[in-house]
C-alpha positions as CSV (number, residue, x, y, z in Angstrom):
1,M,-10.0,-22.5,-7.0
2,L,-6.5,-21.1,-7.6
3,S,-4.0,-21.2,-4.7
4,Q,-2.3,-18.0,-3.6
5,E,0.9,-19.3,-5.3
6,D,-1.0,-19.8,-8.6
7,I,-2.4,-16.2,-8.3
8,E,1.0,-14.8,-7.6
9,N,2.5,-16.6,-10.6
10,I,-0.3,-15.4,-12.9
11,I,0.2,-11.8,-11.9
12,S,4.0,-12.0,-12.0
13,R,4.1,-13.6,-15.5
14,S,1.5,-11.2,-16.8
15,I,3.5,-8.2,-15.6
16,L,6.8,-9.5,-16.9
17,N,5.2,-10.0,-20.3
18,L,4.2,-6.4,-20.6
19,D,6.0,-4.5,-23.3
20,F,7.6,-1.2,-22.1
21,K,9.6,-0.7,-25.2
22,G,9.0,2.7,-26.9
23,E,10.4,5.9,-28.1
24,P,11.9,8.0,-26.7
25,E,13.6,5.2,-24.9
26,S,14.5,7.5,-22.0
27,L,10.8,7.8,-21.2
28,Y,10.1,4.1,-21.0
29,Q,13.3,2.9,-19.3
30,P,12.2,4.1,-15.9
31,L,8.9,2.2,-16.3
32,E,10.6,-1.0,-17.1
33,Y,13.0,-0.5,-14.3
34,M,10.3,0.2,-11.7
35,I,8.4,-3.0,-12.7
36,S,11.5,-5.1,-12.9
37,V,12.6,-4.4,-9.3
38,G,9.6,-6.3,-8.1
39,G,7.2,-5.7,-5.2
40,K,4.5,-7.5,-3.3
41,R,1.9,-7.1,-6.1
42,V,-0.7,-6.9,-3.2
43,R,-3.4,-5.0,-5.1
44,P,-3.5,-7.2,-8.3
45,R,-3.3,-10.3,-6.1
46,L,-6.3,-9.2,-4.0
47,C,-8.3,-8.3,-7.1
48,L,-7.7,-11.7,-8.7
49,T,-8.2,-13.5,-5.4
50,V,-11.6,-12.0,-4.9
51,F,-12.5,-12.5,-8.6
52,N,-11.6,-16.2,-8.2
53,L,-14.0,-16.5,-5.3
54,F,-16.9,-16.2,-7.8
55,S,-15.4,-17.2,-11.1
56,D,-12.8,-19.6,-12.6
57,N,-12.8,-17.9,-16.0
58,V,-9.5,-16.1,-15.6
59,G,-8.8,-14.1,-18.8
60,N,-7.6,-10.7,-19.9
61,D,-10.8,-9.0,-18.7
62,I,-9.6,-9.6,-15.1
63,I,-5.9,-9.9,-15.5
64,Y,-5.4,-6.5,-17.2
65,P,-7.6,-4.6,-14.7
66,A,-5.7,-6.3,-11.9
67,I,-2.4,-5.1,-13.5
68,A,-4.0,-1.6,-13.8
69,L,-4.1,-1.5,-10.0
70,E,-0.4,-2.3,-9.8
71,M,0.4,0.3,-12.5
72,F,-1.4,3.0,-10.5
73,H,0.4,1.9,-7.3
74,E,3.8,2.0,-9.0
75,F,3.0,5.5,-10.4
76,S,2.1,6.7,-6.9
77,L,5.4,5.3,-5.6
78,M,7.5,7.0,-8.2
79,H,6.0,10.4,-7.3
80,D,6.0,9.6,-3.5
81,D,9.7,8.9,-3.6
82,I,10.3,12.4,-5.1
83,M,8.1,14.0,-2.4
84,D,9.8,12.0,0.4
85,N,13.3,12.3,-1.1
86,S,13.8,8.6,-0.7
87,D,17.1,7.2,-1.9
88,T,16.1,3.5,-2.2
89,R,13.1,1.3,-2.8
90,R,13.3,-2.5,-2.8
91,N,17.0,-2.2,-2.1
92,Q,17.5,-0.4,-5.4
93,P,17.9,3.4,-6.2
94,T,14.6,5.1,-6.7
95,V,13.7,6.3,-10.2
96,F,14.3,10.0,-9.4
97,K,17.7,9.2,-7.9
98,K,18.7,7.2,-10.9
99,W,17.2,9.4,-13.7
100,G,16.4,12.7,-12.1
101,T,13.1,14.4,-10.9
102,N,11.8,15.5,-14.3
103,K,12.1,12.0,-15.9
104,A,10.5,10.4,-12.8
105,I,7.5,12.8,-13.0
106,L,7.0,12.2,-16.7
107,S,7.5,8.5,-16.6
108,G,5.2,8.3,-13.6
109,D,2.5,10.1,-15.6
110,V,2.9,7.5,-18.4
111,M,2.5,4.7,-15.9
112,L,-0.8,6.3,-14.7
113,L,-2.1,6.5,-18.3
114,L,-1.1,2.9,-18.8
115,A,-3.2,2.0,-15.8
116,Y,-6.3,3.5,-17.5
117,K,-5.4,1.6,-20.7
118,Y,-5.3,-1.7,-18.9
119,M,-8.4,-1.0,-16.9
120,S,-10.3,-0.6,-20.2
121,F,-9.9,-4.3,-20.8
122,C,-12.7,-5.2,-18.4
123,N,-15.9,-6.3,-19.9
124,A,-18.2,-3.7,-21.4
125,E,-21.1,-4.3,-19.0
126,V,-19.1,-3.2,-16.0
127,M,-16.7,-0.7,-17.5
128,P,-18.5,2.5,-16.6
129,E,-18.7,1.4,-12.9
130,A,-15.2,0.1,-13.0
131,L,-13.8,3.4,-14.3
132,R,-15.8,5.4,-11.8
133,L,-14.5,3.2,-8.9
134,F,-10.9,3.4,-10.2
135,T,-11.0,7.2,-10.7
136,D,-12.6,7.9,-7.4
137,T,-10.0,5.8,-5.7
138,A,-7.1,7.5,-7.5
139,I,-8.4,10.9,-6.4
140,K,-8.7,9.7,-2.8
141,V,-5.1,8.3,-2.8
142,C,-3.9,11.8,-3.9
143,E,-5.9,13.3,-1.1
144,G,-4.3,10.9,1.4
145,Q,-0.8,11.8,0.1
146,Q,-1.6,15.5,0.6
147,F,-2.8,14.9,4.1
148,D,0.4,12.9,4.8
149,M,2.5,15.9,3.7
150,D,0.4,18.4,5.5
151,F,0.7,16.4,8.7
152,E,4.5,16.6,8.5
153,E,4.2,20.3,9.2
154,K,2.1,19.8,12.3
155,P,3.7,19.0,15.7
156,F,1.1,16.4,16.4
157,I,-2.1,14.8,15.1
158,T,-4.8,12.6,16.7
159,M,-5.0,8.9,16.0
160,S,-8.3,9.6,14.3
161,D,-6.5,12.0,11.9
162,Y,-3.9,9.3,11.2
163,I,-6.4,6.6,10.5
164,S,-8.4,8.8,8.2
165,M,-5.1,9.7,6.3
166,I,-4.0,6.1,5.9
167,G,-7.5,5.1,4.9
168,L,-7.2,7.4,1.9
169,K,-3.5,6.8,1.2
170,T,-3.5,3.0,1.5
171,G,-6.9,1.6,2.5
172,V,-9.0,2.8,-0.5
173,L,-6.7,1.2,-3.1
174,L,-6.9,-2.2,-1.4
175,A,-10.7,-1.6,-1.0
176,C,-10.9,-0.8,-4.7
177,S,-8.9,-4.0,-5.6
178,A,-11.3,-6.2,-3.7
179,K,-14.4,-4.6,-5.0
180,M,-13.0,-4.5,-8.6
181,G,-12.5,-8.3,-8.5
182,A,-16.0,-8.8,-7.2
183,L,-17.5,-6.4,-9.8
184,I,-15.8,-8.0,-12.8
185,A,-16.8,-11.5,-11.5
186,G,-20.5,-10.4,-11.4
187,A,-21.0,-10.5,-7.6
188,S,-24.0,-8.7,-6.1
189,R,-23.8,-5.1,-4.9
190,E,-24.1,-6.2,-1.3
191,I,-21.1,-8.5,-1.6
192,R,-19.1,-5.9,-3.5
193,D,-19.7,-3.3,-0.8
194,A,-18.8,-5.7,2.0
195,L,-15.6,-6.7,0.2
196,Y,-14.8,-3.0,-0.2
197,Q,-14.9,-2.7,3.6
198,F,-12.8,-5.8,3.9
199,G,-10.1,-4.4,1.7
200,Y,-10.3,-1.0,3.4
201,R,-9.8,-2.4,6.9
202,L,-7.1,-4.8,5.7
203,G,-5.4,-1.8,4.1
204,L,-5.3,-0.1,7.6
205,A,-3.6,-3.2,9.0
206,F,-1.2,-3.2,6.0
207,Q,-0.2,0.4,6.5
208,I,0.4,0.0,10.3
209,A,2.5,-3.0,9.5
210,D,4.5,-0.9,7.0
211,D,5.0,1.8,9.8
212,Y,6.2,-1.0,12.1
213,L,8.6,-2.4,9.6
214,D,10.1,1.0,8.7
215,T,11.1,1.3,12.4
216,F,11.8,-2.3,13.4
217,G,12.2,-4.3,10.2
218,D,15.4,-5.8,8.7
219,Q,16.7,-3.4,6.0
220,Q,17.9,-6.2,3.7
221,I,14.4,-7.8,3.8
222,F,12.3,-4.6,3.9
223,G,14.2,-3.1,1.0
224,K,14.4,0.5,2.4
225,K,16.5,2.2,5.0
226,I,15.2,1.5,8.4
227,G,14.1,4.6,10.2
228,D,13.3,6.9,7.3
229,D,9.9,7.7,8.9
230,I,11.7,8.7,12.2
231,V,14.3,10.8,10.4
232,N,11.6,12.6,8.4
233,D,9.3,13.0,11.4
234,K,6.5,11.2,9.5
235,K,3.2,10.8,11.3
236,T,3.1,7.0,11.7
237,W,1.0,4.9,14.0
238,L,3.9,4.5,16.4
239,Q,4.8,8.3,16.5
240,V,1.1,9.3,17.0
241,E,0.7,6.8,19.8
242,C,4.0,7.8,21.4
243,I,3.0,11.5,21.5
244,R,-0.4,10.5,23.0
245,R,1.2,8.4,25.7
246,A,4.4,10.2,26.6
247,E,4.3,12.1,30.0
248,G,6.8,13.7,32.3
249,A,10.4,12.6,31.6
250,D,9.3,10.6,28.6
251,K,7.6,13.6,27.0
252,E,10.9,15.6,27.4
253,R,12.8,12.6,26.0
254,L,10.5,12.6,23.0
255,A,10.9,16.3,22.4
256,S,14.7,16.1,22.4
257,I,14.5,13.2,19.9
258,L,12.2,15.1,17.6
259,E,14.7,18.1,17.6
260,M,17.5,15.9,16.3
261,G,18.5,16.7,12.7
262,E,19.2,14.4,9.8
263,E,22.9,14.6,10.6
264,M,22.2,12.6,13.8
265,R,20.3,9.9,11.9
266,E,21.6,6.9,13.7
267,E,21.2,8.4,17.1
268,K,17.7,9.6,16.4
269,V,16.5,6.3,15.1
270,A,18.0,4.3,17.9
271,A,16.6,6.7,20.6
272,M,13.1,6.6,19.1
273,Q,13.2,2.8,18.8
274,Q,14.1,2.5,22.4
275,L,11.4,5.0,23.5
276,Y,8.8,3.0,21.5
277,I,9.9,-0.2,23.3
278,D,9.9,1.5,26.7
279,L,6.4,2.8,26.3
280,G,5.1,-0.6,25.0
281,I,4.3,0.9,21.6
282,K,6.3,-1.7,19.6
283,D,4.2,-4.6,21.0
284,D,0.9,-2.6,20.8
285,A,1.5,-1.8,17.1
286,R,1.4,-5.5,16.4
287,D,-1.9,-5.7,18.4
288,A,-3.3,-2.9,16.3
289,I,-2.4,-4.7,13.1
290,L,-4.3,-7.8,14.3
291,E,-7.2,-5.7,15.4
292,Y,-7.8,-4.2,11.9
293,H,-7.2,-7.7,10.4
294,N,-10.1,-9.0,12.6
295,K,-12.3,-6.0,11.7
296,A,-11.7,-6.8,8.0
297,F,-13.2,-10.3,8.4
298,E,-16.1,-8.9,10.5
299,A,-17.1,-6.9,7.4
300,I,-17.7,-10.0,5.4
301,S,-19.1,-12.3,8.1
302,G,-22.7,-12.0,6.9
303,I,-22.5,-12.1,3.2
304,G,-22.7,-15.9,2.7
305,L,-19.2,-16.8,1.7
306,N,-18.6,-20.5,2.1
307,E,-15.7,-22.1,4.0
308,V,-13.4,-22.4,1.0
309,Q,-14.0,-18.8,-0.1
310,T,-13.3,-17.5,3.5
311,R,-10.2,-19.6,3.8
312,Q,-8.8,-18.1,0.5
313,L,-9.2,-14.6,1.9
314,H,-7.6,-15.7,5.2
315,Q,-4.6,-17.0,3.3
316,F,-4.2,-13.7,1.5
317,A,-4.6,-11.7,4.7
318,E,-2.1,-13.8,6.7
319,Q,0.6,-13.1,4.0
320,L,-0.2,-9.5,4.2
321,I,0.1,-8.9,8.0
322,H,2.7,-11.5,8.9
323,R,5.3,-10.1,6.6
324,E,8.9,-8.8,6.9
325,K,8.9,-6.6,3.8
């Protein structure tokens, strides 16, 4: 069985070997740039990790579909950065800041189409189901992004609303990645469905970790400005929980922080960070990450994976939740 390092190397080499040269050059340059600035490659790594639980025959029929998942993710980031007006990603200027909004939209569209091209490399027997899974997932991710934007206009949402939103925006793509690997490897439907739930719940843990790092991470490691979610009044796990808990003077304190404009960025971020600490939310966010991590493994506890297979998934999950970027 491949190690996580082996899987990461296979994915990295395969992506670096992709040819993004084409005409007009201005259309393809942003694609090459977006891929070259790196990333965690979480989705293709999970896809290949799950595939390798059941098969050692690692060829183009799994590598290209795994890359398709990364292509779709990169497409969504290019468009998300426009919607969020983000200046940097992975410590580099975002595509729309570097080339403009119109080029970022069009190049993102090409990246989405390339995702479908690479997904078509899966073997013919599973291709109809693979394409249905991939397309349904893509639609759900877009639904999640719209909920995320809609929630920015609301003064507060419930934790249930938040979990549903990140389940669509983040959870379903990890769920798809796990199920896709199992599908292409020929695993049974029961196992595929359980691994879908594994990926979904792990995706919730992953997103809460992302929320946490946006507020309490190291900018040089995280690759984005710390506090963007606070400045943009994004509905994160931390903010939703803070609104739920704050009472009395803390509620007034929270209201005054939320009223601060972008010109008070540093003061707003520092004040919200301190409120999160005072209300115990910083520590409890870490507990929530671990809770969904444990629920992920509950989803696969009865499907007959052996110790080696389970250990492989644990190694992947540990890298995902105990991260700094």
